[in-house]
C-alpha positions as CSV (number, residue, x, y, z in Angstrom):
1,M,-6.9,-2.3,1.1
2,F,-7.5,-0.6,4.0
3,F,-5.1,1.8,5.5
4,S,-5.3,4.2,8.7
5,C,-3.6,7.5,8.5
6,P,-0.2,7.2,10.2
7,H,-0.9,10.2,12.3
8,C,-4.3,10.4,13.6
9,Q,-5.1,6.8,12.9
10,Q,-8.3,7.7,11.1
11,S,-9.5,5.1,8.5
12,A,-7.9,6.7,5.1
13,F,-9.9,6.8,1.8
14,S,-8.1,5.8,-1.5
15,R,-7.9,8.4,-4.2
16,R,-6.0,7.1,-6.8
17,V,-4.8,3.8,-7.9
18,E,-2.0,3.2,-10.6
19,S,-0.3,0.5,-11.9
20,V,3.5,0.7,-11.6
21,S,4.5,-2.9,-12.8
22,P,2.7,-6.1,-13.5
23,V,2.9,-6.8,-9.9
24,A,2.9,-3.6,-8.2
25,L,0.4,-0.8,-7.6
26,S,0.8,2.8,-6.1
27,V,-2.3,3.9,-3.9
28,L,-2.8,7.3,-3.0
29,Y,-4.7,7.9,0.4
30,Q,-5.9,10.8,2.4
31,C,-7.0,11.2,5.8
32,P,-10.6,12.4,6.1
33,E,-9.9,14.4,9.4
34,P,-10.0,18.1,8.6
35,E,-7.6,18.8,11.3
36,C,-5.2,16.5,10.0
37,G,-5.6,16.1,6.2
38,H,-2.4,14.0,5.7
39,T,-2.0,12.4,2.3
40,F,0.3,9.6,1.7
41,E,1.2,6.9,-0.8
42,V,1.1,3.2,-0.2
43,L,3.0,0.9,-2.6
44,A,1.5,-2.8,-2.7
45,K,3.7,-5.4,-4.5
46,A,3.2,-8.9,-5.1
47,S,6.1,-10.5,-3.0
48,Y,6.1,-14.3,-4.0
49,S,3.7,-16.9,-5.0
50,T,2.3,-19.4,-2.5
51,T,0.8,-21.6,-5.0
52,P,1.8,-21.6,-8.5
53,S,-0.4,-20.9,-11.4
54,A,-1.9,-23.2,-13.6
55,T,-1.3,-20.9,-16.5
56,P,2.0,-19.0,-15.4
57,D,3.3,-16.2,-17.6
58,P,6.9,-16.6,-17.6
59,Y,7.8,-13.0,-17.1
60,I,5.3,-12.8,-14.3
61,A,7.0,-16.0,-12.7
62,E,10.4,-14.6,-12.9
63,L,9.4,-11.5,-11.5
64,L,7.7,-13.2,-8.5
65,H,10.7,-15.8,-8.2
66,R,13.5,-13.0,-7.8
67,A,11.3,-11.2,-5.3
68,G,11.0,-14.5,-3.3
69,T,14.7,-15.3,-3.1
70,K,15.1,-12.1,-1.6
71,R,13.2,-12.9,1.3
72,A,15.2,-13.9,4.6
73,A,13.4,-16.3,7.1
74,P,12.6,-14.6,10.4
75,G,16.0,-14.0,12.2
76,E,18.2,-14.5,9.3
77,P,20.2,-11.7,7.8
78,V,19.2,-10.3,4.6
79,E,21.5,-10.7,1.7
80,S,22.9,-7.6,0.1
81,P,22.6,-7.1,-3.7
82,A,25.5,-8.2,-5.7
């Protein structure tokens, strides 16, 4: 994944990648600009399936289904959790 430093816009380098769940990663980025030096975390998560798997894992399918049902169409209000 590519990310720019949110402060100086330089191309940041990934320093560490950790799995935080079967559908999410935590990526630690560092800005290469010596005057900036910002280090930040990016969370990357599979939001929903656009094409179903031919060999689905029921646990993963449920995670992605729940995440997909929380998405609102553009302009629609997001439902609050019950």
